[in-house]
Each structure stands twice: as C-alpha cells, then as structure tokens.
ChimeraX commands (.cxc) that place a marker at each C-alpha (Angstrom):
marker #1 position -20.52,-25.00,6.37 radius 0.5
marker #1 position -17.62,-22.45,4.57 radius 0.5
marker #1 position -15.22,-23.88,1.66 radius 0.5
marker #1 position -11.87,-22.47,1.62 radius 0.5
marker #1 position -8.45,-23.53,-0.01 radius 0.5
marker #1 position -5.76,-24.59,1.76 radius 0.5
marker #1 position -4.24,-21.15,2.84 radius 0.5
marker #1 position -0.30,-22.61,2.60 radius 0.5
marker #1 position -1.49,-24.08,-0.91 radius 0.5
marker #1 position -2.52,-21.55,-1.91 radius 0.5
marker #1 position 0.77,-19.58,-1.35 radius 0.5
marker #1 position 3.18,-22.27,-2.26 radius 0.5
marker #1 position 0.76,-22.11,-5.82 radius 0.5
marker #1 position 0.89,-18.15,-6.37 radius 0.5
marker #1 position 5.18,-19.11,-5.83 radius 0.5
marker #1 position 4.84,-21.03,-9.02 radius 0.5
marker #1 position 3.85,-18.71,-11.15 radius 0.5
marker #1 position -0.94,-19.54,-11.23 radius 0.5
marker #1 position -3.91,-17.69,-9.13 radius 0.5
marker #1 position -6.89,-18.64,-9.01 radius 0.5
marker #1 position -10.88,-17.85,-10.72 radius 0.5
marker #1 position -14.25,-18.58,-10.79 radius 0.5
marker #1 position -16.02,-19.27,-13.49 radius 0.5
marker #1 position -18.72,-16.84,-11.63 radius 0.5
marker #1 position -20.29,-15.86,-8.43 radius 0.5
marker #1 position -22.20,-18.61,-8.21 radius 0.5
marker #1 position -19.65,-21.59,-9.39 radius 0.5
marker #1 position -18.24,-23.95,-6.15 radius 0.5
marker #1 position -14.75,-24.54,-8.28 radius 0.5
marker #1 position -11.98,-22.43,-8.13 radius 0.5
marker #1 position -9.71,-22.46,-11.36 radius 0.5
marker #1 position -5.90,-21.49,-11.64 radius 0.5
marker #1 position -4.35,-19.73,-14.33 radius 0.5
marker #1 position -1.05,-19.31,-15.28 radius 0.5
marker #1 position -0.98,-17.47,-18.63 radius 0.5
marker #1 position 1.37,-17.11,-21.38 radius 0.5
marker #1 position 2.17,-13.13,-20.31 radius 0.5
marker #1 position 1.68,-10.89,-17.42 radius 0.5
marker #1 position 0.71,-8.10,-17.13 radius 0.5
marker #1 position 3.17,-6.10,-14.51 radius 0.5
marker #1 position 2.11,-2.14,-13.38 radius 0.5
marker #1 position 5.36,-0.57,-12.33 radius 0.5
marker #1 position 6.39,0.89,-9.30 radius 0.5
marker #1 position 8.81,2.88,-9.64 radius 0.5
marker #1 position 7.95,3.61,-13.40 radius 0.5
marker #1 position 4.38,4.27,-12.38 radius 0.5
marker #1 position 2.92,7.09,-14.38 radius 0.5
marker #1 position 0.38,9.02,-12.99 radius 0.5
marker #1 position -1.85,11.31,-15.58 radius 0.5
marker #1 position -1.50,15.08,-15.29 radius 0.5
marker #1 position -5.74,15.33,-14.68 radius 0.5
marker #1 position -5.92,12.27,-12.51 radius 0.5
marker #1 position -2.82,13.73,-10.68 radius 0.5
marker #1 position -4.52,17.08,-9.98 radius 0.5
marker #1 position -7.77,15.08,-9.19 radius 0.5
marker #1 position -6.04,13.20,-6.98 radius 0.5
marker #1 position -4.24,15.98,-4.70 radius 0.5
marker #1 position -7.66,17.99,-4.46 radius 0.5
marker #1 position -9.35,15.80,-3.49 radius 0.5
marker #1 position -11.00,15.21,0.10 radius 0.5
marker #1 position -11.44,11.82,0.57 radius 0.5
marker #1 position -9.63,9.49,3.38 radius 0.5
marker #1 position -7.49,7.07,2.46 radius 0.5
marker #1 position -6.71,4.30,4.90 radius 0.5
marker #1 position -5.55,0.63,4.98 radius 0.5
marker #1 position -6.51,-2.96,5.98 radius 0.5
marker #1 position -9.36,-1.26,7.90 radius 0.5
marker #1 position -13.03,-3.01,6.44 radius 0.5
marker #1 position -11.08,-5.43,4.32 radius 0.5
marker #1 position -14.73,-7.88,4.34 radius 0.5
marker #1 position -15.92,-5.05,3.13 radius 0.5
marker #1 position -13.99,-4.11,0.21 radius 0.5
marker #1 position -13.72,-7.83,-1.12 radius 0.5
marker #1 position -17.64,-7.84,-0.28 radius 0.5
marker #1 position -17.43,-4.64,-3.10 radius 0.5
marker #1 position -15.22,-6.28,-5.45 radius 0.5
marker #1 position -17.58,-9.25,-5.48 radius 0.5
marker #1 position -21.09,-7.53,-5.50 radius 0.5
marker #1 position -19.68,-4.57,-8.22 radius 0.5
marker #1 position -21.67,-3.92,-11.45 radius 0.5
marker #1 position -19.37,-4.48,-14.49 radius 0.5
marker #1 position -19.38,-4.11,-17.81 radius 0.5
marker #1 position -18.10,-7.19,-18.81 radius 0.5
marker #1 position -20.48,-10.80,-17.60 radius 0.5
marker #1 position -20.45,-10.56,-13.84 radius 0.5
marker #1 position -17.80,-11.89,-11.00 radius 0.5
marker #1 position -14.79,-14.30,-10.64 radius 0.5
marker #1 position -14.92,-14.01,-7.08 radius 0.5
marker #1 position -17.35,-16.63,-5.60 radius 0.5
marker #1 position -17.87,-17.50,-2.07 radius 0.5
marker #1 position -14.98,-20.13,-2.11 radius 0.5
marker #1 position -12.24,-17.43,-3.10 radius 0.5
marker #1 position -14.22,-14.76,-0.71 radius 0.5
marker #1 position -13.88,-16.43,2.19 radius 0.5
marker #1 position -10.31,-17.93,1.52 radius 0.5
marker #1 position -9.09,-14.12,1.37 radius 0.5
marker #1 position -10.64,-13.51,4.29 radius 0.5
marker #1 position -8.58,-16.18,5.86 radius 0.5
marker #1 position -5.51,-14.40,4.00 radius 0.5
marker #1 position -5.97,-11.30,5.41 radius 0.5
marker #1 position -6.50,-12.50,8.81 radius 0.5
marker #1 position -3.06,-14.46,8.22 radius 0.5
marker #1 position -1.82,-10.44,7.77 radius 0.5
marker #1 position -1.54,-11.96,4.26 radius 0.5
marker #1 position -3.97,-10.05,2.13 radius 0.5
marker #1 position -4.12,-6.17,2.44 radius 0.5
marker #1 position -6.53,-3.83,1.19 radius 0.5
marker #1 position -6.11,0.11,0.67 radius 0.5
marker #1 position -9.33,2.27,1.18 radius 0.5
marker #1 position -11.08,5.23,0.54 radius 0.5
marker #1 position -13.89,6.79,2.63 radius 0.5
marker #1 position -15.81,10.17,1.86 radius 0.5
marker #1 position -16.41,11.09,5.17 radius 0.5
marker #1 position -17.46,7.41,7.57 radius 0.5
marker #1 position -18.76,5.88,3.66 radius 0.5
marker #1 position -16.63,3.01,2.15 radius 0.5
marker #1 position -16.75,5.09,-1.52 radius 0.5
marker #1 position -13.71,3.60,-3.26 radius 0.5
marker #1 position -11.45,0.21,-2.48 radius 0.5
marker #1 position -8.97,-2.86,-3.94 radius 0.5
marker #1 position -7.03,-5.20,-2.22 radius 0.5
marker #1 position -4.57,-7.96,-3.28 radius 0.5
marker #1 position -1.78,-10.89,-2.06 radius 0.5
marker #1 position 1.34,-10.08,-0.24 radius 0.5
marker #1 position 4.67,-12.52,-0.63 radius 0.5
marker #1 position 7.65,-10.89,0.26 radius 0.5
marker #1 position 8.40,-7.79,-1.94 radius 0.5
marker #1 position 5.13,-9.33,-4.32 radius 0.5
marker #1 position 1.58,-7.63,-4.19 radius 0.5
marker #1 position -0.45,-9.39,-6.31 radius 0.5
marker #1 position -3.70,-7.36,-7.24 radius 0.5
marker #1 position -6.96,-9.15,-7.49 radius 0.5
marker #1 position -9.71,-6.45,-7.50 radius 0.5
marker #1 position -11.01,-3.04,-6.80 radius 0.5
marker #1 position -14.24,-1.38,-6.95 radius 0.5
marker #1 position -15.55,2.26,-7.30 radius 0.5
marker #1 position -18.62,3.98,-6.07 radius 0.5
marker #1 position -18.15,7.32,-7.20 radius 0.5
marker #1 position -15.66,8.88,-9.78 radius 0.5
marker #1 position -12.30,7.89,-9.79 radius 0.5
marker #1 position -12.09,6.28,-6.70 radius 0.5
marker #1 position -10.61,3.28,-7.58 radius 0.5
marker #1 position -7.87,5.26,-9.03 radius 0.5
marker #1 position -6.95,7.26,-6.23 radius 0.5
marker #1 position -6.46,3.93,-4.16 radius 0.5
marker #1 position -4.04,2.92,-6.74 radius 0.5
marker #1 position -2.41,5.75,-6.62 radius 0.5
marker #1 position -1.71,5.37,-2.66 radius 0.5
marker #1 position -0.90,1.81,-2.93 radius 0.5
marker #1 position 1.64,2.86,-5.27 radius 0.5
marker #1 position 3.08,5.43,-2.73 radius 0.5
marker #1 position 2.97,2.51,-0.04 radius 0.5
marker #1 position 5.22,-0.02,-2.05 radius 0.5
marker #1 position 7.28,2.24,-3.01 radius 0.5
marker #1 position 7.79,3.32,0.30 radius 0.5
marker #1 position 8.43,-0.24,1.28 radius 0.5
marker #1 position 10.89,-1.41,-1.58 radius 0.5
marker #1 position 8.32,-3.41,-3.57 radius 0.5
marker #1 position 9.29,-5.26,-6.84 radius 0.5
marker #1 position 6.00,-6.90,-8.70 radius 0.5
marker #1 position 3.16,-5.74,-8.31 radius 0.5
marker #1 position 1.21,-8.02,-10.80 radius 0.5
marker #1 position -2.02,-7.30,-12.15 radius 0.5
marker #1 position -2.51,-10.81,-13.64 radius 0.5
marker #1 position -4.11,-10.40,-16.73 radius 0.5
marker #1 position -3.68,-7.47,-19.58 radius 0.5
marker #1 position -6.22,-4.43,-19.26 radius 0.5
marker #1 position -5.82,-1.34,-21.02 radius 0.5
marker #1 position -7.00,0.76,-18.75 radius 0.5
marker #1 position -4.50,0.25,-16.69 radius 0.5
marker #1 position -1.73,1.43,-19.54 radius 0.5
marker #1 position -1.99,4.69,-19.09 radius 0.5
marker #1 position -0.12,3.80,-15.87 radius 0.5
marker #1 position 2.22,2.42,-17.52 radius 0.5
marker #1 position 1.34,-1.46,-17.08 radius 0.5
marker #1 position 3.09,-3.63,-19.44 radius 0.5
marker #1 position 2.97,-7.52,-20.45 radius 0.5
marker #1 position 6.26,-9.72,-20.32 radius 0.5
marker #1 position 6.41,-13.08,-20.37 radius 0.5
marker #1 position 5.75,-15.89,-18.16 radius 0.5
marker #1 position 9.72,-17.03,-18.05 radius 0.5
marker #1 position 11.12,-13.31,-17.76 radius 0.5
marker #1 position 8.24,-12.86,-14.97 radius 0.5
marker #1 position 9.10,-16.06,-13.00 radius 0.5
marker #1 position 12.50,-14.97,-13.29 radius 0.5
marker #1 position 11.37,-11.75,-11.47 radius 0.5
marker #1 position 8.83,-13.58,-9.32 radius 0.5
marker #1 position 11.33,-15.98,-7.81 radius 0.5
marker #1 position 14.28,-13.42,-6.70 radius 0.5
marker #1 position 11.17,-10.73,-5.61 radius 0.5
marker #1 position 9.00,-13.27,-2.88 radius 0.5
marker #1 position 12.57,-13.99,-0.73 radius 0.5
marker #1 position 12.61,-10.20,-0.65 radius 0.5
marker #1 position 10.94,-8.67,3.29 radius 0.5
marker #1 position 8.51,-6.69,2.87 radius 0.5
marker #1 position 6.52,-4.80,5.26 radius 0.5
marker #1 position 2.95,-3.21,4.24 radius 0.5
marker #1 position 3.57,-0.41,6.13 radius 0.5
marker #1 position 1.00,2.90,5.52 radius 0.5
marker #1 position 2.33,6.01,4.95 radius 0.5
marker #1 position 2.08,8.97,7.39 radius 0.5
marker #1 position -0.38,11.68,5.44 radius 0.5
marker #1 position -1.78,12.03,2.87 radius 0.5
marker #1 position 1.42,14.09,1.83 radius 0.5
marker #1 position 3.86,11.14,1.73 radius 0.5
marker #1 position 1.15,9.73,-0.77 radius 0.5
marker #1 position 1.66,12.50,-3.11 radius 0.5
marker #1 position 5.25,13.46,-2.57 radius 0.5
marker #1 position 6.26,9.38,-3.27 radius 0.5
marker #1 position 3.99,9.72,-6.66 radius 0.5
marker #1 position 4.82,12.88,-7.82 radius 0.5
marker #1 position 8.31,12.54,-9.79 radius 0.5
marker #1 position 6.80,10.26,-11.86 radius 0.5
marker #1 position 3.44,12.28,-12.86 radius 0.5
marker #1 position 4.52,14.28,-15.21 radius 0.5
marker #1 position 5.96,12.06,-17.70 radius 0.5
marker #1 position 4.64,12.12,-21.48 radius 0.5
marker link #1:1,2 radius 0.2
marker link #1:2,3 radius 0.2
marker link #1:3,4 radius 0.2
marker link #1:4,5 radius 0.2
marker link #1:5,6 radius 0.2
marker link #1:6,7 radius 0.2
marker link #1:7,8 radius 0.2
marker link #1:8,9 radius 0.2
marker link #1:9,10 radius 0.2
marker link #1:10,11 radius 0.2
marker link #1:11,12 radius 0.2
marker link #1:12,13 radius 0.2
marker link #1:13,14 radius 0.2
marker link #1:14,15 radius 0.2
marker link #1:15,16 radius 0.2
marker link #1:16,17 radius 0.2
marker link #1:17,18 radius 0.2
marker link #1:18,19 radius 0.2
marker link #1:19,20 radius 0.2
marker link #1:20,21 radius 0.2
marker link #1:21,22 radius 0.2
marker link #1:22,23 radius 0.2
marker link #1:23,24 radius 0.2
marker link #1:24,25 radius 0.2
marker link #1:25,26 radius 0.2
marker link #1:26,27 radius 0.2
marker link #1:27,28 radius 0.2
marker link #1:28,29 radius 0.2
marker link #1:29,30 radius 0.2
marker link #1:30,31 radius 0.2
marker link #1:31,32 radius 0.2
marker link #1:32,33 radius 0.2
marker link #1:33,34 radius 0.2
marker link #1:34,35 radius 0.2
marker link #1:35,36 radius 0.2
marker link #1:36,37 radius 0.2
marker link #1:37,38 radius 0.2
marker link #1:38,39 radius 0.2
marker link #1:39,40 radius 0.2
marker link #1:40,41 radius 0.2
marker link #1:41,42 radius 0.2
marker link #1:42,43 radius 0.2
marker link #1:43,44 radius 0.2
marker link #1:44,45 radius 0.2
marker link #1:45,46 radius 0.2
marker link #1:46,47 radius 0.2
marker link #1:47,48 radius 0.2
marker link #1:48,49 radius 0.2
marker link #1:49,50 radius 0.2
marker link #1:50,51 radius 0.2
marker link #1:51,52 radius 0.2
marker link #1:52,53 radius 0.2
marker link #1:53,54 radius 0.2
marker link #1:54,55 radius 0.2
marker link #1:55,56 radius 0.2
marker link #1:56,57 radius 0.2
marker link #1:57,58 radius 0.2
marker link #1:58,59 radius 0.2
marker link #1:59,60 radius 0.2
marker link #1:60,61 radius 0.2
marker link #1:61,62 radius 0.2
marker link #1:62,63 radius 0.2
marker link #1:63,64 radius 0.2
marker link #1:64,65 radius 0.2
marker link #1:65,66 radius 0.2
marker link #1:66,67 radius 0.2
marker link #1:67,68 radius 0.2
marker link #1:68,69 radius 0.2
marker link #1:69,70 radius 0.2
marker link #1:70,71 radius 0.2
marker link #1:71,72 radius 0.2
marker link #1:72,73 radius 0.2
marker link #1:73,74 radius 0.2
marker link #1:74,75 radius 0.2
marker link #1:75,76 radius 0.2
marker link #1:76,77 radius 0.2
marker link #1:77,78 radius 0.2
marker link #1:78,79 radius 0.2
marker link #1:79,80 radius 0.2
marker link #1:80,81 radius 0.2
marker link #1:81,82 radius 0.2
marker link #1:82,83 radius 0.2
marker link #1:83,84 radius 0.2
marker link #1:84,85 radius 0.2
marker link #1:85,86 radius 0.2
marker link #1:86,87 radius 0.2
marker link #1:87,88 radius 0.2
marker link #1:88,89 radius 0.2
marker link #1:89,90 radius 0.2
marker link #1:90,91 radius 0.2
marker link #1:91,92 radius 0.2
marker link #1:92,93 radius 0.2
marker link #1:93,94 radius 0.2
marker link #1:94,95 radius 0.2
marker link #1:95,96 radius 0.2
marker link #1:96,97 radius 0.2
marker link #1:97,98 radius 0.2
marker link #1:98,99 radius 0.2
marker link #1:99,100 radius 0.2
marker link #1:100,101 radius 0.2
marker link #1:101,102 radius 0.2
marker link #1:102,103 radius 0.2
marker link #1:103,104 radius 0.2
marker link #1:104,105 radius 0.2
marker link #1:105,106 radius 0.2
marker link #1:106,107 radius 0.2
marker link #1:107,108 radius 0.2
marker link #1:108,109 radius 0.2
marker link #1:109,110 radius 0.2
marker link #1:110,111 radius 0.2
marker link #1:111,112 radius 0.2
marker link #1:112,113 radius 0.2
marker link #1:113,114 radius 0.2
marker link #1:114,115 radius 0.2
marker link #1:115,116 radius 0.2
marker link #1:116,117 radius 0.2
marker link #1:117,118 radius 0.2
marker link #1:118,119 radius 0.2
marker link #1:119,120 radius 0.2
marker link #1:120,121 radius 0.2
marker link #1:121,122 radius 0.2
marker link #1:122,123 radius 0.2
marker link #1:123,124 radius 0.2
marker link #1:124,125 radius 0.2
marker link #1:125,126 radius 0.2
marker link #1:126,127 radius 0.2
marker link #1:127,128 radius 0.2
marker link #1:128,129 radius 0.2
marker link #1:129,130 radius 0.2
marker link #1:130,131 radius 0.2
marker link #1:131,132 radius 0.2
marker link #1:132,133 radius 0.2
marker link #1:133,134 radius 0.2
marker link #1:134,135 radius 0.2
marker link #1:135,136 radius 0.2
marker link #1:136,137 radius 0.2
marker link #1:137,138 radius 0.2
marker link #1:138,139 radius 0.2
marker link #1:139,140 radius 0.2
marker link #1:140,141 radius 0.2
marker link #1:141,142 radius 0.2
marker link #1:142,143 radius 0.2
marker link #1:143,144 radius 0.2
marker link #1:144,145 radius 0.2
marker link #1:145,146 radius 0.2
marker link #1:146,147 radius 0.2
marker link #1:147,148 radius 0.2
marker link #1:148,149 radius 0.2
marker link #1:149,150 radius 0.2
marker link #1:150,151 radius 0.2
marker link #1:151,152 radius 0.2
marker link #1:152,153 radius 0.2
marker link #1:153,154 radius 0.2
marker link #1:154,155 radius 0.2
marker link #1:155,156 radius 0.2
marker link #1:156,157 radius 0.2
marker link #1:157,158 radius 0.2
marker link #1:158,159 radius 0.2
marker link #1:159,160 radius 0.2
marker link #1:160,161 radius 0.2
marker link #1:161,162 radius 0.2
marker link #1:162,163 radius 0.2
marker link #1:163,164 radius 0.2
marker link #1:164,165 radius 0.2
marker link #1:165,166 radius 0.2
marker link #1:166,167 radius 0.2
marker link #1:167,168 radius 0.2
marker link #1:168,169 radius 0.2
marker link #1:169,170 radius 0.2
marker link #1:170,171 radius 0.2
marker link #1:171,172 radius 0.2
marker link #1:172,173 radius 0.2
marker link #1:173,174 radius 0.2
marker link #1:174,175 radius 0.2
marker link #1:175,176 radius 0.2
marker link #1:176,177 radius 0.2
marker link #1:177,178 radius 0.2
marker link #1:178,179 radius 0.2
marker link #1:179,180 radius 0.2
marker link #1:180,181 radius 0.2
marker link #1:181,182 radius 0.2
marker link #1:182,183 radius 0.2
marker link #1:183,184 radius 0.2
marker link #1:184,185 radius 0.2
marker link #1:185,186 radius 0.2
marker link #1:186,187 radius 0.2
marker link #1:187,188 radius 0.2
marker link #1:188,189 radius 0.2
marker link #1:189,190 radius 0.2
marker link #1:190,191 radius 0.2
marker link #1:191,192 radius 0.2
marker link #1:192,193 radius 0.2
marker link #1:193,194 radius 0.2
marker link #1:194,195 radius 0.2
marker link #1:195,196 radius 0.2
marker link #1:196,197 radius 0.2
marker link #1:197,198 radius 0.2
marker link #1:198,199 radius 0.2
marker link #1:199,200 radius 0.2
marker link #1:200,201 radius 0.2
marker link #1:201,202 radius 0.2
marker link #1:202,203 radius 0.2
marker link #1:203,204 radius 0.2
marker link #1:204,205 radius 0.2
marker link #1:205,206 radius 0.2
marker link #1:206,207 radius 0.2
marker link #1:207,208 radius 0.2
marker link #1:208,209 radius 0.2
marker link #1:209,210 radius 0.2
marker link #1:210,211 radius 0.2
marker link #1:211,212 radius 0.2
marker link #1:212,213 radius 0.2
marker link #1:213,214 radius 0.2
marker link #1:214,215 radius 0.2
marker link #1:215,216 radius 0.2
marker link #1:216,217 radius 0.2
view
C-alpha cells in the first residue's frame, strides 16, 4: 500500500512556513524544514540573462502545463545530480501526485515533438507557487521551463515564487534570500489571494511577458 502524507495537513504545514524533504530516495521518512532564511525568485523583477533569452526565443520546443505531471515528478526523482542524490522519496512522490489530482500542484513541461526533455513542478496555495524540483535532459530545458513558469505567474498575478533553500545557480535570475519573519508576513498575505494557474495563449505571449525585464544588467 502506498504511503502518502495527509493532503490537508500538508497544505497547512506549508502555510506555516514549513516544507517536506526526505534524506534520500530510499528513506521511509519525511522531515519538515523551516530555514532561517528563505530563497525567493522574483516574479515581476525576474532577470533573464540576454544569452538565455535569445536561446529561448529561438528554441523549437513545445511547452505544456499539467500534461504529464507524474512523469515530470518521476524524472525529478530519478535524474542524475551533482549533489548527493535526491530528496524525493516515494512518500513525497505519491503525495504530490495526489496533490496534482486535487489541482493543488502543477507542472511545466518541455517537449521535443512528443519527447519530454525538461520540466518542473510545484505546489500552489493562493498567490504562492512553491517550486519543488526540476529536471533537464537537454541543455537549458529546465531553465526554459522556469522562464515559461515566470510568464504564467506574471500573467496570473502571483505574488511569491518560493525556491526554499539558497541556490547560487538561481541568483542569475535575481533570486535572493529573505529572513523568515519577513517571508512569513508575505506568505500570510499571499496565500489568501485567489489566483488561477492558467496557461498562456502561445509562445509569443511567454516572450512578451518576460521580455521587459530580460535586458537588465
């Protein structure tokens, strides 16, 4: 029998500033963290490096949302990483699949024709999107999914894109740390906001939504 975390309890835990992780893929336990500082990716002030924007604009990939969530999270769990393995065990995997079925989790997916080559997923509560994990099977495809996600969040007036722990790789996009007290104030306001995770009309809309901030230094 699959073991999952109670969905309502998990949502309430997120609202209190915590998030779950496992020590390894093989672990049968889940630990809840609330770091002293939270790592935030700005939405309206998101910075797109010029070279990445040009590559994104020229790419021939197809982007979809919520088309194959289970394969996205499975790939996130099993992708090869430079760090020590993955924090996604089967409890987390099965729990977030249930969250997706309850329309509380979303995925952004990058396809080369019918082949899934990159993706990310996260949890939504109100105007907050908690980015959980991403994977890439081709150069830059996970970054492209992040750009597409930013466009979606901007279009739907989200307030927070929470990346949880500090990640130097994400600072190129303007990501920054804030103290937990400040984070909790923003969180409490944002979770009450009503936002829909609606997709974009087309790829050109994604470009138009991220272009204004794409050439800042």
